[in-house]
N, C-alpha and C positions, 0 to 999 in steps of 0.2 A: 625811229624804230617802228617796224611794222607790227601788226597785231600777234602774229605768230612767235616773233622773237620776244615780244613783250610777255606773252603768257610762259614762255619757256623760262624767261628771268625770274618771273614770280615763283614758278614751280621749283627752281633752283633754291630760291631764298627760303621757301617754305620747307623743303626737303632737308635744308641745313639747318635750320631750327629744329626741325623734329629729330634729326638725327642726334643733335646735341642732348635734347631733352631726354630721349630714349636712352643714350649712353650713360647719362646722369642717374637715370632710374634704376638702372638694370646693372650697373657696375661693369659695363663693357660686355654683358653676356648676350645682349641682342642689339640688331642694328636696325635702321630705318632704311629701306631701299624704295627706289621708284618703282611704280606699278610694272613697268616694261622690263624690269630686270629679272632675268631667269637665273635660279641657283642650280647648279649642277654638282652633283655628288661624284667625284672622281675615286671612290674607293675601290670600285670594281676594276680600276686599272692598276692598283698598286699590288704589290707582291703578296701582302697579307691583309687581314681586316684591321681596323683600328682597335677593335676589341671583339671578344667572343660573345655571340649572341645566337638565339635560335629557340624554337619550340619543339620538344618531345612530347608525343602523345601515344598513349596505350591504353588497352582495356585488360591488362593483366596485372594483378597487385604485385606479384614477384618481380615482373619486369620493371615497373614503376618504382619499387623499394630498391632494387639493385642499382638501377641508374641513378636514382637520386643520392643514394650513400656515396656510390663512386664519385659522382660530380661534387658533392658538397664537401667530400674530403680533398679533392683537386683545388676547389675555392679556397679552401683553408690554408693549402700549402702555397698558394700563388698570391700572397699578399693581403689576405683577409686579417683583420684585428684578431689578435688571440682570444680565443673564447667565443668568436662570434658564429652564430648558428645561422642556416637558412631556414626560412619560415615556410612551412605547409599548412595551407588552409583546406579544411576539410568541411565539405558539405554533405552531411550524412541523408539529408531528405533526398537529394538528387544521386548520391552514390558517385560523388565527383571528389577530386584533390588535386590541388594546384601548388606546385613549388615555384618559388622567385629566387633564382640563384644569386642575381644581383640587385636585390632590393637595397642593399646596403644599410646604412643606420641613419639616424636623424642627423647627425653630424656629418657624415659622408654619404648622403643618398646615391642610390645607383639608377640606372635607367629602367630596371624591371622589365627587360625584353629578352632575358635568357631563363626559359621557364620549362616545366615538365607538367603534363597534366594527365590524370587518370580519370577515365570514365568507364565505371564498372556496368557492363550491360546485362540485362535481364537473360536467363536462360530461356531456350524455346519452350522447355515444359512449363516454366512459370508465366511466360508470356500467353501460352496457350489457356492455363488456369485463369489468369485475369480476364482473358477474352470470352470465357464461358461464365464468369461471375455475375450474376443476377440478370442473365439473358434468357428469356423464355427459350425452350427448345421442345420440338414434338418428340414423339416416342423414338422414332427411328434415329433422330439425330443423337440423343442422349444414349440409346443403346450401343450405337456405333462408337461413341466416344468413349464409353466404357470398355468397350473391347479393344480399342486402340491404345488406351492406356493402362491396360489391367496389370502389368507388371509393377506399377507404382501405385496401386489402388488397394483400399480394403473398405468393405461395405458392412453396414449395420443396420438392423431393423430399428423401429422406433423404441423398442424396449431396451435397446443397448446390445442384443445377441448379435454375434457376428453372423453374416450371411455368406453363403457360397455365391462366388461373382457370378458363374455361368447362370445359375438360377435367378439372381437379381437381374440379370440382362433380359433373361426369358420373360420375366414378370413385367418389365418395362414395355416390352415389345406387345405384350397381350393385356395392357390395362384396357378395362371396360368401364364404361360410364353406365350407371343406373339411375333411374329417377323413381322416387317414392315421396308420398305425402307424409309429412311429419312436421311437428313444431318442436324444435329442440334449438338449443344455443350451445355449441362445444365447438373447440377449436383444437384440432390436432395437425401434425405435420403434413398427414395425408388425410383426404377427406374431411375439408372444412365444413362443418355443419352450421346452419343458421336457420333462425325462425322464418319459415315461409310455407306456403301450400304445398310446394314441391321442392325437392332437395335432390341435388346432383352430387353423387359421392363416387368415389374410386373404388373398385373392387380388388380383391387380392392384397390388401394392405399388409398382410403378415409377411409377404414375401418381397415387397417392394423395398428399396434401400431408403431409409430415412436419413442416413448420414453416410458420407463418404470422406475417407481419408486420403489426402493425395500427398505423397512425399516425393520431394525434388529439391535439388539444388537451386535456389531462387536466383541467385546472382553468381557469375563465375568468379570463384575463390571463396565463396561463403560455404558454410557448413549446410549439410542437408537438413532440412526441416519439413514437419508434416502439418498439412492444413486440413483443418476439419470443415467439411461444407454440409450445410444442411439442405436437403431436397425437399421441395413444396410441389404440390400438384395444383394447377389451376383448372378447374373444371369447366366445361362448357360443351359446344357441339364437338370440339376435338380437345382431348386434354394435352395441357402444356406443362412442362417440368422447369423448374428454376433450381439452380444451385447457388447458394450463397455462402461465401467465406465467414466462418465464424471468427469474430474478433480480428478482422483484417488490420486495423488500426494498431493493435497490439503487436501483431507479427511485424509491421512496418517499423514500429519502434524499436523491437528487437534486432531486426536486420541493421538499421542504422547504428545501433550500438555496437553490434558486432564488426560492421565495416570499419568504424573508428578504431576499435581496439586491434583489429588485424593490421591497420597502417602503424599504430603506435609500437606494435611489437616488431613489425618489419623494418621500421625506420631507426637508424641509429640516433639515439636521443643526445649524443655529443656532438652530432653534426647538423641535426634537423630538429627544430622546435615545432611541434604541431598544434595548431588552432582549430576550433570549430568555428566555421564561418566563411565569408567570402571577403577578398580584398581586391578593390580596383586600384591600380597605381596611377 
């Protein structure tokens, strides 16, 4: 027997031993194959699939809920155990939700490859607001931003009195910087005073907006909400203005809660059970 034939015989013996061991350990659900064997799925040549599977994705809460309720009902009508619900896993932080229609049960687990996924996008207005949050802007940029988004804005002075928006825009455009010698220590929204030989402060503080209220629908499908922004002035050779959203983390928590409540209300509790979290099958 030559070397090649001997190696082939040894390989067949090892394969047979491995096949027997794998079969015993897996109750016949797995098989040992030689490395050169190619497995070909012939399902595409069959008149129908072996089972239903697929992935539905959407950015609309209503469409997600309608498809999920309809499909979960069909799953129950077509062989699911009585009282069995399909799970929906909600991630409020990322504004996503995923339904696994064929996850099955512990006793009869499914393949979990028939799913529906919701990714709730931010609106253009909310994206714009987040893009400006905490970013220094010059007078021209802020003035133009106020004009562009005027229908959604309200502005107030540092004392809380409402300001006329066109007047506030004009005040932003004509900010002047003055220098004077004075030793003080006082912090305000505008005109940060500090102990020094010279001080740079903003003029016309009475007409500059200290706070801005921006009202928008933050995510498609969620209710409108008003974000309050604090406006601060950085003095220097050229003035810079910064808007910061007040209590942004609180808004994010409230929006996450609203997202989950929308889904629980929209999904049929008799067909779909909702969980907060992620699941990887």
